[in-house]
C-alpha positions in Angstrom: 0.2 0.1 -0.2 1.5 3.7 -0.9 -0.4 5.3 1.0 1.3 3.4 4.5 4.6 4.7 3.1 3.4 8.2 3.1 2.1 8.4 6.6 5.7 8.8 8.5 7.3 10.7 5.3 7.4 13.8 7.0 8.7 13.1 10.5 9.4 16.5 11.8 12.8 16.7 14.3 11.7 18.9 17.6 10.9 22.2 17.6 13.7 25.0 17.9 13.6 24.6 21.7 14.5 21.2 21.3 11.2 20.0 22.7 8.8 17.7 21.2 5.3 19.3 20.3 3.2 17.6 22.5 5.4 18.7 26.2 3.7 21.9 27.4 6.0 25.5 26.9 6.4 25.4 31.0 7.6 29.1 30.9 4.1 30.3 29.8 2.5 28.1 32.7 4.5 29.8 35.0 3.4 33.2 34.1 -0.2 31.8 34.0 -0.3 30.2 37.6 1.4 33.3 39.0 -1.5 35.3 37.4 -4.0 32.9 39.0 -2.7 33.4 42.1 -2.4 37.0 42.3 -6.0 37.3 40.9 -7.5 35.3 43.7 -5.5 37.5 46.1 -7.3 40.6 43.9 -10.6 39.1 44.8 -9.8 39.2 48.6 -8.7 42.6 49.0 -10.5 45.8 48.3 -9.7 49.4 47.5 -5.9 50.6 46.3 -4.9 47.3 46.7 -7.4 45.3 44.4 -6.7 48.0 41.5 -2.7 47.5 41.9 -3.4 43.5 41.9 -5.5 44.0 38.8 -2.6 45.8 36.8 -0.2 43.0 38.1 -2.5 40.2 36.8 -2.4 42.5 33.5 1.1 42.3 33.4 1.6 38.8 34.4 -1.1 37.9 31.5 0.8 40.0 29.0 4.3 38.1 29.8 2.5 35.0 29.2 1.4 36.0 26.2 5.0 37.4 25.2 6.4 33.6 26.0 3.4 32.2 23.8 4.0 34.0 20.6 6.9 33.8 18.3 9.4 36.5 18.6 8.1 39.6 16.8 11.0 41.9 15.9 9.1 42.7 12.8 11.2 43.6 9.8 14.3 43.7 11.5 15.6 40.5 10.3 14.5 40.8 6.9 16.7 40.0 4.3 17.0 40.7 0.5 
């Protein structure tokens, strides 16, 4: 059967980080877990402390997104 021969024709090497695609990206999850703990602390406080903790949660979520998304250097590395 020729179809069976092509099933594993494109086995890929691990990604640029050297980890298999099924392995979780722990650098992202550490920021998410920190954001969850700070969000819980924000729900237990009032006033200015709560507002400060909400800003911290936003910052932690942005750090997680920065780790998860590919490098966004734009055209800095563009070569003709």
